[in-house]
C-alpha positions in Angstrom: 139.7 44.4 165.0 143.2 45.8 165.3 146.1 44.7 163.1 147.9 42.8 165.9 144.8 40.6 166.7 144.2 40.0 162.9 147.9 38.9 162.6 147.6 36.5 165.5 144.5 35.0 164.1 146.2 34.6 160.7 149.2 32.9 162.3 146.9 30.6 164.3 144.9 29.5 161.2 148.1 29.0 159.2 149.7 26.9 162.0 146.5 24.9 162.3 146.4 24.2 158.6 150.1 23.2 158.6 149.6 20.8 161.5 146.4 19.3 160.3 146.6 15.7 158.9 144.7 15.6 155.6 144.6 11.8 155.8 142.4 12.0 158.9 139.8 14.5 157.6 140.0 15.3 153.9 140.7 11.8 152.7 137.7 10.0 154.3 135.5 12.9 153.4 136.6 12.7 149.8 136.3 8.9 149.6 132.8 9.1 150.9 131.8 11.8 148.3 132.7 9.8 145.2 129.5 8.3 143.8 129.2 5.3 141.4 126.7 5.0 138.5 123.1 4.0 138.8 123.1 1.5 135.9 119.5 0.3 135.7 118.5 -3.2 134.7 115.4 -2.2 132.8 116.8 -4.0 129.8 119.4 -6.7 129.6 120.4 -7.7 126.0 123.0 -9.9 124.4 124.6 -8.5 121.3 124.0 -11.9 119.5 120.3 -11.0 119.6 121.1 -7.9 117.5 122.9 -9.8 114.8 126.5 -9.7 116.1 128.5 -12.8 115.3 132.0 -13.9 116.1 132.6 -14.6 112.4 131.1 -11.3 111.2 132.8 -8.3 109.7 133.6 -5.5 112.2 131.1 -3.1 110.7 128.2 -5.6 111.2 129.1 -6.1 114.9 129.7 -2.4 115.4 126.2 -1.7 114.1 124.7 -4.4 116.3 126.4 -3.3 119.5 125.6 0.4 119.0 122.0 -0.5 118.3 121.9 -2.6 121.6 123.3 0.4 123.5 120.7 2.7 122.0 117.8 0.4 122.9 119.0 0.0 126.5 119.3 3.8 126.8 115.8 4.3 125.3 114.4 1.7 127.8 115.7 3.8 130.7 119.0 1.9 131.1 120.3 -1.6 131.1 123.2 -4.0 130.4 124.6 -4.8 127.0 126.3 -8.2 127.2 129.4 -9.1 125.2 129.5 -13.0 125.6 132.5 -15.3 125.3 134.2 -15.2 121.9 136.2 -12.7 119.8 134.0 -9.9 118.5 135.6 -7.6 115.8 134.2 -4.1 115.9 134.7 -0.5 115.1 134.0 2.6 117.4 131.3 2.3 120.0 129.3 5.1 121.7 128.2 4.5 125.2 124.9 6.3 126.3 123.5 7.2 129.7 122.4 4.5 132.1 124.1 1.7 130.1 126.6 -0.8 131.4 128.7 -2.5 128.7 129.5 -5.9 130.2 132.5 -7.7 128.6 132.0 -11.2 130.1 134.8 -13.7 131.0 136.1 -15.3 127.8 135.0 -12.3 125.7 137.4 -10.3 123.6 136.1 -7.0 122.2 138.5 -6.7 119.3 138.8 -3.2 117.7 140.0 -3.5 114.1 142.4 -1.2 112.3 140.1 0.5 109.8 139.9 4.3 110.2 136.6 4.4 108.2 134.9 2.7 111.2 135.8 5.6 113.5 133.7 8.7 112.8 134.8 12.2 113.6 133.9 13.3 117.2 134.8 16.1 119.6 137.7 15.1 121.9 140.8 16.3 123.6 144.1 15.1 122.2 147.2 15.6 124.4 145.3 18.3 126.3 144.1 20.2 123.2 140.5 20.4 122.0 139.7 19.2 118.5 137.6 16.9 116.3 139.4 13.6 115.5 138.5 10.1 114.6 136.5 8.5 117.4 138.1 6.8 120.3 137.3 3.1 120.4 134.7 3.6 123.2 133.3 7.1 123.4 130.7 9.0 125.4 129.7 12.6 125.6 127.4 14.3 128.0 126.3 11.0 129.5 125.6 10.0 133.1 125.6 6.7 134.9 127.7 4.7 132.5 129.9 1.7 133.0 132.3 -0.8 131.4 132.5 -3.9 133.5 133.2 -7.7 133.3 136.2 -10.1 133.3 136.8 -10.0 129.6 139.3 -8.2 127.4 139.2 -5.0 125.3 141.9 -5.2 122.7 142.7 -2.0 120.9 144.6 -3.7 118.1 147.7 -1.5 118.5 150.8 -2.9 116.8 153.7 -1.8 114.7 151.7 -2.8 111.7 148.6 -0.8 112.6 148.0 2.3 114.8 151.4 2.6 116.3 153.2 3.2 113.0 151.3 6.5 112.7 153.8 8.0 115.1 156.2 8.3 112.2 158.9 6.6 114.4 160.7 3.7 112.9 160.9 1.6 116.0 157.1 1.6 116.1 156.8 0.3 112.6 156.8 3.5 110.4 158.5 3.2 107.0 159.1 5.7 104.3 155.9 6.4 102.4 153.6 5.4 105.2 151.2 7.8 106.8 152.2 9.5 110.0 150.5 12.0 112.3 153.3 14.4 112.9 151.9 17.1 110.6 148.5 16.9 112.2 149.9 17.0 115.8 151.9 20.1 114.8 148.9 21.7 113.2 146.8 21.2 116.3 149.4 22.8 118.6 149.6 25.8 116.2 145.8 26.1 116.2 145.8 26.1 120.0 148.4 28.8 120.2 146.5 30.9 117.7 143.2 30.1 119.5 141.5 29.0 116.3 137.9 28.1 117.0 137.5 24.4 117.8 134.9 23.9 115.0 137.8 24.5 112.6 140.1 22.1 114.3 139.1 19.0 112.3 141.0 15.8 111.6 139.3 12.9 109.7 140.5 9.7 108.0 142.6 11.8 105.6 144.8 13.2 108.4 143.9 11.5 111.7 145.8 11.2 115.0 145.8 7.9 117.0 142.6 7.5 119.0 142.3 6.7 122.7 140.8 3.4 123.8 138.2 4.9 126.2 137.4 8.6 126.1 134.4 10.0 128.1 133.7 13.7 127.7 131.6 15.8 130.1 130.1 12.7 131.9 128.8 12.1 135.4 129.2 8.9 137.5 131.5 6.6 135.5 132.6 3.1 136.4 135.2 1.0 134.7 135.7 -2.3 136.6 137.3 -5.7 136.1 138.2 -5.5 132.4 141.6 -6.1 130.9 142.8 -3.5 128.3 145.4 -4.5 125.8 147.3 -2.8 122.9 145.8 0.6 122.9 146.4 2.8 119.9 147.2 5.7 122.2 146.2 6.6 125.8 144.0 3.9 127.3 141.5 5.5 129.8 140.9 9.2 129.2 138.0 10.8 131.1 137.7 14.5 130.4 135.8 17.0 132.5 133.9 14.2 134.2 132.6 14.0 137.8 132.8 10.9 139.9 135.0 8.5 138.1 135.8 5.0 139.5 138.4 2.7 138.0 138.5 -0.5 139.9 140.2 -3.9 139.4 141.3 -3.1 135.9 144.4 -4.5 134.2 146.1 -2.3 131.6 148.9 -3.8 129.4 150.0 -1.4 126.7 153.6 -1.3 125.4 152.7 1.2 122.6 154.0 4.7 122.1 152.4 7.3 124.5 150.6 4.4 126.0 149.4 6.1 129.2 147.2 3.9 131.4 144.7 6.3 133.0 144.7 10.0 132.3 141.9 11.9 134.1 141.8 15.4 132.7 140.0 18.3 134.5 138.0 15.7 136.4 136.6 16.0 139.9 136.4 13.1 142.4 138.3 10.2 140.9 139.0 6.8 142.5 141.5 4.4 141.0 142.0 1.3 143.1 143.1 -2.4 142.9 144.5 -2.0 139.3 147.6 -3.3 137.5 149.5 -1.0 135.1 152.2 -2.2 132.6 152.5 0.7 130.1 154.7 2.2 127.5 154.4 5.6 129.1 152.9 7.0 132.4 150.8 4.5 134.4 148.5 7.2 135.8 148.9 10.8 134.5 146.7 13.6 135.9 146.0 16.4 133.5 144.1 19.7 133.0 144.7 20.9 129.5 147.7 22.1 127.6 148.9 25.7 127.3 146.4 28.2 125.8 143.6 25.7 125.7 144.1 24.7 129.4 144.2 28.3 130.5 141.1 29.1 128.4 139.0 26.3 130.1 140.6 27.1 133.5 139.3 23.8 134.9 141.6 22.1 137.4 141.7 18.4 137.9 141.1 17.7 141.6 140.3 15.3 144.3 141.9 12.1 143.1 142.5 8.9 145.2 144.8 6.1 144.1 145.2 3.1 146.3 146.1 -0.6 146.3 147.5 -0.5 142.8 150.5 -2.2 141.2 152.6 -0.3 138.7 155.2 -2.1 136.7 156.6 -0.7 133.5 156.1 3.0 132.7 157.7 6.4 132.6 156.1 7.2 136.0 153.9 5.4 138.5 151.8 8.4 139.6 152.3 11.5 137.5 150.9 15.0 137.4 151.3 16.7 134.0 152.6 17.7 131.8 149.4 19.0 130.3 148.4 20.7 133.5 147.7 24.4 132.6 144.4 24.3 134.5 146.1 23.2 137.7 145.6 20.3 140.0 144.8 19.9 143.7 144.4 17.1 146.2 145.9 13.7 145.4 145.8 10.9 147.9 147.9 7.9 147.0 148.5 5.0 149.4 149.3 1.3 149.7 150.7 0.8 146.2 153.5 -1.4 144.9 155.9 -0.4 142.1 158.7 -2.5 140.7 160.3 -2.8 137.3 163.7 -2.0 135.6 161.4 -0.3 133.1 159.7 2.0 135.6 161.5 5.4 135.4 160.0 7.2 138.4 157.6 6.6 141.3 156.1 10.1 141.9 156.5 12.5 139.0 155.4 16.1 138.6 156.3 17.7 135.2 155.4 21.1 133.8 157.1 24.2 132.3 156.6 27.9 131.6 154.4 27.2 128.6 151.9 25.5 130.9 151.7 27.6 134.0 149.1 26.5 136.6 149.3 25.5 140.3 149.9 21.9 141.4 149.2 21.5 145.1 148.4 19.1 147.9 150.1 15.9 146.9 149.9 13.2 149.7 151.6 9.9 149.2 152.1 7.2 151.8 153.0 3.5 152.3 154.4 2.7 148.9 156.9 -0.2 148.4 159.2 0.0 145.4 161.5 -2.8 144.2 163.3 -0.6 141.7 162.9 2.3 139.4 165.3 3.6 136.8 165.7 7.3 137.7 164.2 8.7 141.0 161.7 8.0 143.7 160.4 11.6 143.5 160.9 13.9 140.5 159.6 17.4 140.3 160.6 19.1 137.0 159.6 22.7 136.1 161.7 22.6 132.9 160.0 19.7 131.1 160.3 19.9 127.3 162.5 22.9 127.3 162.5 23.3 123.5 158.7 23.3 123.2 157.5 25.7 120.5 154.8 27.7 122.4 154.4 31.0 124.2 156.2 31.2 127.5 156.1 33.3 130.5 153.4 31.3 132.4 155.1 30.5 135.6 154.1 27.2 137.2 153.9 26.5 140.9 154.3 23.2 142.7 153.6 23.3 146.5 152.6 21.1 149.4 154.0 17.8 148.3 154.2 15.1 151.1 155.7 11.6 150.9 155.8 9.3 153.9 156.9 5.7 154.2 157.8 5.5 150.5 160.6 2.9 150.4 162.7 1.9 147.4 165.4 -0.7 146.9 167.1 0.6 143.7 167.2 3.9 141.8 169.7 6.3 140.4 168.7 9.2 142.7 166.5 9.5 145.7 164.8 12.8 144.9 165.5 14.7 141.7 164.2 18.3 141.8 164.5 20.8 138.9 163.3 24.3 139.9 163.3 27.5 137.8 166.4 29.6 137.9 164.6 32.9 138.4 162.2 32.2 141.3 161.2 29.6 144.0 158.2 28.0 142.4 158.7 24.6 144.2 157.5 25.1 147.8 156.8 23.1 150.9 158.0 19.6 150.0 158.3 17.2 152.9 159.7 13.7 152.5 159.8 11.7 155.8 160.3 8.2 157.2 161.6 6.7 153.9 164.4 4.2 153.2 166.0 4.4 149.8 168.7 1.7 149.4 170.7 0.9 146.3 170.8 4.5 145.2 173.5 4.5 142.4 174.6 8.1 143.0 174.0 7.8 146.8 172.3 11.2 146.8 169.4 13.5 145.9 169.8 15.8 142.9 168.7 19.4 143.3 168.7 22.1 140.6 167.3 25.6 140.3 165.5 27.5 143.1 163.1 26.1 145.6 161.8 26.8 149.1 161.2 24.7 152.2 162.2 21.3 150.8 162.8 19.0 153.7 163.9 15.4 154.3 163.1 14.0 157.7 164.3 10.6 158.8 165.1 9.7 155.2 167.9 7.1 154.9 169.8 7.0 151.6 172.2 4.1 151.1 174.5 3.9 148.1 174.4 0.9 145.9 177.1 -1.6 146.6 
């Protein structure tokens, strides 16, 4: 085959790809491919039958619930029922083929007592380590679920977990424990590539735990439950396949209170959920800096639809711990509205992270107001981060259509690098942005092929 024919074929394939509508082919194919757990009913148990009581100490209920989970797992699968009432507990470990059912009227109340949270392998802000256990933890499990109409309360307040930040507005006072030294130590260990077996934090130097952290799991379902007052991130699946989060309410005003953070996961569906958070509502991740590059595992194939985002730093966010890269987001039919919502679509990374973020498709989103921008792409996030630099990130193929907003400071806010065009192929079309305080988009640094088609920006009156 001569060069001219090869070039023509290449041009044809490129043109075909550019003209293809991923919503018509890739989206339905992806939606169909996401599988839900097979949670068997071989055994259905009530935690009361294992000695749990509404008036019992947390360690008694913790022992009873974990025993019920083990028995269901041993029987080949089943349901562990949390009935109506307030049940104090410590950390729980979910095992394969078990559905933890928090019934209507039930409150699974996690107490602030670090001794009830044993040390486990986890990821903390995209870095691998051993830390005190998340409130509900699973590792190498399959077909697991948390369902029901009840409440899971993480017990986060300025008098408990949140004060560990070392920040006075979250309750910290001179002489109290804070996690700043441990967080700094973990970041240094990652940069030095210290073996994870030596990266250990226990009750003498812990960092705030996640509410739900599933590690290396397959076929996960979280449905119907309300999550309140998380110590840290709320839902954090890591390196999991086939994750469904459906009909969940997340209310968490605490520090770093992200709602749902799939990290290096494949095939994720988040639908019909409500987010009111102290940080990002949904934040897609794939590891931070040296650790993320060492794993080299992108997050990919995420669908978000029919959700409502209220308070938060961002409605749908990619990053910042995104060193392994990300591909293929489909977000549609969502509502976002709050004076405490900073951005609608946010991509944040820097030259410590590196990685490629690509194929972001967003359509049919109605926004009452957001504080800063409808779309923000920032390649200079945390410019003073103490880590090795020189890992150039790329963001490409970002598409927004019919994303309408009634109040914001900017329309789009794009921050590229000064040295090269690492933001590429951004298309925003058929949008109406009214009440824009500056009356414009804000564009910094270098970028290529950023287009706005039929986008109406109206200055705030």
